[in-house]
C-alpha positions as CSV (number, residue, x, y, z in Angstrom):
1,M,-14.3,5.7,-50.2
2,A,-13.8,9.3,-49.5
3,D,-14.4,10.6,-46.0
4,T,-16.4,13.6,-47.5
5,L,-20.1,13.3,-47.4
6,P,-22.5,14.3,-50.2
7,D,-24.4,17.7,-50.0
8,R,-27.7,15.8,-50.0
9,L,-28.6,12.3,-48.8
10,C,-31.7,10.5,-48.2
11,V,-32.8,7.1,-46.5
12,D,-35.6,6.3,-48.9
13,P,-34.5,3.9,-51.7
14,R,-36.8,5.6,-54.1
15,S,-35.0,8.9,-53.9
16,P,-32.2,10.0,-56.4
17,F,-30.3,11.0,-53.3
18,Y,-30.1,7.5,-51.8
19,D,-26.7,5.8,-51.5
20,E,-26.8,2.3,-49.8
21,E,-23.0,1.9,-49.5
22,L,-22.6,5.3,-47.7
23,L,-25.6,4.6,-45.3
24,K,-23.9,1.3,-44.3
25,R,-21.1,3.4,-42.8
26,D,-23.7,4.7,-40.2
27,V,-23.9,8.5,-41.0
28,G,-24.9,10.9,-38.3
29,I,-26.4,14.3,-38.3
30,R,-25.8,17.2,-36.1
31,F,-28.5,19.8,-36.4
32,N,-28.0,23.2,-34.8
33,G,-25.6,21.4,-32.6
34,V,-27.6,18.7,-31.5
35,E,-27.2,15.0,-32.9
36,K,-30.4,13.8,-34.5
37,T,-31.3,10.1,-34.8
38,N,-34.6,10.5,-36.8
39,V,-33.4,12.3,-40.0
40,E,-34.9,11.0,-43.1
41,E,-33.1,13.4,-45.6
42,Y,-30.6,16.3,-45.4
43,C,-29.2,18.9,-47.6
44,M,-26.1,20.9,-46.4
45,S,-26.1,23.7,-49.0
46,E,-29.7,24.7,-48.3
47,G,-29.5,24.2,-44.5
48,W,-32.5,21.7,-44.0
49,I,-33.3,18.3,-42.7
50,R,-36.4,16.3,-43.0
51,V,-37.6,14.3,-39.9
52,A,-40.6,12.0,-39.4
53,A,-43.7,13.9,-38.0
54,G,-44.6,11.3,-35.1
55,K,-46.2,8.1,-36.2
56,A,-48.2,9.8,-39.0
57,R,-48.3,7.9,-42.3
58,D,-49.6,8.7,-45.7
59,R,-51.9,6.6,-47.7
60,F,-49.0,4.7,-49.0
61,G,-47.6,3.8,-45.6
62,N,-44.7,6.1,-45.8
63,A,-43.8,8.6,-42.9
64,I,-45.1,12.0,-43.1
65,T,-42.0,14.3,-42.8
66,I,-41.5,17.9,-41.8
67,K,-38.7,20.2,-43.0
68,L,-36.5,21.9,-40.4
69,K,-34.1,24.7,-41.4
70,G,-30.8,25.3,-39.6
71,K,-27.1,24.4,-39.6
72,V,-26.6,20.8,-40.9
73,E,-23.4,18.8,-40.0
74,P,-23.3,15.4,-41.4
75,F,-20.6,13.0,-40.0
76,I,-19.7,9.1,-40.1
77,K,-20.2,7.6,-36.7
78,G,-17.4,5.4,-35.4
79,E,-14.6,6.3,-37.7
80,P,-12.9,3.1,-38.9
81,E,-9.3,2.3,-37.5
82,G,-6.4,3.0,-39.6
């Protein structure tokens, strides 16, 4: 698999931007220079991330998210050896 990450990625299996194989590689997100661990979705070209808004849930049990704008830098945590 290539080391380049897609422009947009989501952790929700219902999303068209979901990629299970890539998420197994442990993708990390640096947002405005700070590593975030609660990112639900990101888009590099548009410069935004979606994060859960506390413990709030919608009527279907999905986390309510908010969109934050800024510099998005995805990376693979713990690069494989070799």
